[in-house]
C-alpha positions as CSV (number, residue, x, y, z in Angstrom):
1,M,-107.3,-85.5,-75.7
2,A,-105.6,-83.6,-72.9
3,H,-102.9,-81.2,-74.0
4,T,-100.2,-79.5,-72.0
5,P,-100.8,-75.9,-71.0
6,A,-97.9,-74.9,-73.4
7,W,-99.7,-76.5,-76.4
8,R,-103.0,-74.9,-75.4
9,N,-101.3,-71.5,-75.1
10,F,-99.6,-71.9,-78.4
11,K,-102.8,-73.0,-80.2
12,R,-104.7,-70.1,-78.7
13,T,-102.0,-67.6,-79.7
14,E,-102.0,-68.9,-83.2
15,D,-105.8,-68.4,-83.4
16,L,-105.7,-65.0,-81.7
17,T,-103.0,-63.8,-84.1
18,V,-105.2,-64.6,-87.1
19,A,-108.2,-62.9,-85.5
20,T,-106.1,-59.8,-84.5
21,A,-104.6,-59.5,-87.9
22,A,-108.0,-59.7,-89.5
23,L,-109.4,-57.1,-87.2
24,I,-106.5,-54.7,-88.0
25,Y,-107.1,-55.3,-91.7
26,A,-110.8,-54.6,-91.3
27,G,-110.1,-51.4,-89.5
28,A,-107.6,-50.4,-92.2
29,V,-110.2,-51.1,-94.9
30,V,-112.8,-48.9,-93.1
31,H,-110.2,-46.2,-92.8
32,A,-109.3,-46.5,-96.5
33,F,-112.9,-46.0,-97.5
34,N,-113.0,-42.9,-95.4
35,R,-109.7,-41.4,-96.6
36,L,-108.7,-42.7,-100.0
37,P,-109.5,-40.7,-103.1
38,G,-111.4,-42.4,-106.0
39,E,-114.6,-44.2,-106.6
40,T,-115.9,-46.8,-104.2
41,V,-115.4,-49.5,-106.8
42,L,-111.7,-48.6,-107.1
43,I,-111.2,-48.6,-103.3
44,A,-113.1,-52.0,-103.0
45,Q,-110.9,-53.5,-105.7
46,R,-107.7,-52.4,-104.1
47,T,-108.7,-53.2,-100.5
48,L,-111.0,-56.2,-100.8
49,L,-111.0,-57.9,-104.3
50,W,-107.3,-58.2,-105.1
51,P,-106.3,-58.7,-101.5
52,G,-109.0,-61.4,-101.2
53,I,-107.4,-63.3,-104.0
54,F,-103.9,-63.0,-102.4
55,L,-105.4,-64.2,-99.0
56,S,-107.1,-67.1,-100.7
57,L,-104.0,-68.2,-102.5
58,S,-101.7,-67.8,-99.5
59,L,-104.1,-69.9,-97.4
60,A,-105.0,-72.6,-100.0
61,L,-101.5,-73.2,-101.5
62,P,-99.7,-74.2,-98.3
63,L,-102.6,-76.5,-97.4
64,A,-102.9,-78.1,-100.8
65,L,-99.3,-78.4,-101.9
66,G,-97.0,-80.7,-99.9
67,V,-93.9,-78.9,-101.1
68,I,-95.1,-75.8,-99.2
69,R,-97.1,-77.5,-96.5
70,R,-94.2,-79.7,-95.1
71,P,-91.8,-76.8,-94.5
72,L,-94.6,-74.6,-93.1
73,T,-95.6,-77.4,-90.7
74,R,-92.0,-77.9,-89.6
75,Y,-91.9,-74.1,-89.0
76,V,-95.1,-74.2,-86.9
77,W,-93.6,-77.1,-84.8
78,M,-90.3,-75.3,-84.4
79,S,-92.2,-72.2,-83.3
80,F,-93.9,-74.2,-80.6
81,Q,-90.7,-75.7,-79.5
82,A,-89.1,-72.3,-79.4
83,G,-91.8,-71.1,-77.0
84,F,-93.9,-68.8,-79.3
85,G,-97.2,-67.9,-77.7
86,Q,-96.1,-69.4,-74.3
87,S,-94.5,-66.4,-72.7
88,V,-95.3,-62.7,-72.3
89,R,-92.1,-61.9,-74.3
90,S,-93.2,-63.9,-77.3
91,I,-96.7,-62.5,-77.3
92,V,-95.5,-58.9,-76.9
93,G,-93.1,-59.6,-79.9
94,G,-96.0,-60.8,-82.0
95,V,-98.1,-57.7,-81.0
96,V,-95.2,-55.4,-81.9
97,L,-95.0,-57.0,-85.4
98,L,-98.7,-56.7,-86.0
99,T,-98.7,-53.1,-84.8
100,A,-95.8,-52.3,-87.1
101,A,-97.6,-53.8,-90.1
102,A,-100.8,-51.9,-89.1
103,A,-98.9,-48.6,-88.8
104,F,-97.4,-49.2,-92.2
105,M,-100.8,-49.7,-93.7
106,Y,-102.3,-46.6,-92.1
107,W,-99.2,-44.6,-93.2
108,Q,-99.7,-45.8,-96.8
109,I,-103.4,-44.7,-96.6
110,S,-102.4,-41.3,-95.3
111,N,-99.8,-40.8,-98.0
112,A,-102.3,-41.8,-100.7
113,A,-104.9,-39.5,-99.2
114,N,-102.4,-36.6,-99.5
115,G,-101.6,-37.3,-103.2
116,G,-99.1,-40.1,-102.8
117,R,-99.0,-43.5,-104.4
118,Y,-102.2,-45.7,-104.1
119,P,-101.6,-48.4,-101.4
120,A,-102.9,-51.4,-103.3
121,G,-99.7,-53.4,-102.6
122,V,-99.8,-53.0,-98.9
123,F,-103.3,-54.3,-98.7
124,S,-102.5,-57.4,-100.9
125,G,-99.4,-58.1,-98.9
126,Y,-101.1,-57.8,-95.5
127,A,-104.0,-60.0,-96.8
128,A,-101.4,-62.6,-98.0
129,G,-99.9,-62.5,-94.5
130,I,-103.3,-63.2,-92.9
131,G,-103.7,-66.2,-95.3
132,I,-100.3,-67.6,-94.2
133,L,-101.2,-67.0,-90.5
134,A,-104.5,-68.8,-91.0
135,A,-102.7,-71.7,-92.7
136,Q,-100.4,-72.0,-89.8
137,A,-103.3,-72.0,-87.3
138,L,-104.9,-74.8,-89.4
139,L,-101.7,-76.7,-89.5
140,V,-101.6,-76.7,-85.7
141,R,-104.6,-78.9,-85.8
142,V,-102.9,-81.2,-88.3
143,L,-99.9,-81.4,-86.1
144,E,-101.8,-82.4,-83.0
145,R,-103.1,-85.4,-84.8
146,H,-99.7,-86.6,-85.9
147,P,-98.8,-89.6,-83.7
148,E,-95.3,-88.5,-82.7
149,V,-96.3,-84.9,-82.0
150,K,-99.4,-86.1,-80.2
151,K,-97.3,-87.9,-77.7
152,Q,-95.3,-84.8,-77.0
153,I,-98.3,-82.5,-76.5
154,E,-100.5,-84.7,-74.5
155,A,-100.4,-84.3,-70.7
156,Q,-99.3,-87.4,-68.8
157,D,-102.1,-88.5,-66.6
């Protein structure tokens, strides 16, 4: 199946967004283990165990439940039609959002390392966001098999 360059760019951007978010998260976890007070088990619970549950739920539920999957699929299709991942401006916008989320996580870690509130919520929230991004990337593959969408994204030979 030959896709238009716009679709290939969109699909690639969706995949790279998930990968980038996951790498940012991994870096924040390593940073947390180096900076956060408390036992290793506590840090692992707050940065890996609980966030892993949130990631799993936010990935599985949109794929399993039609009531969530249909609106998310429409959102993914509208994102493509709006040009997400197809221009420098949209890619820079996505990078800015990921950078802001990363800065917030690192700021929360720094606050906790200096006696502030433990940043368990920010890790769970970010992991849930990664789950939703991954669900969107998977729904791109579902969309490209839909007959009506397939017609629009295939190149005319």
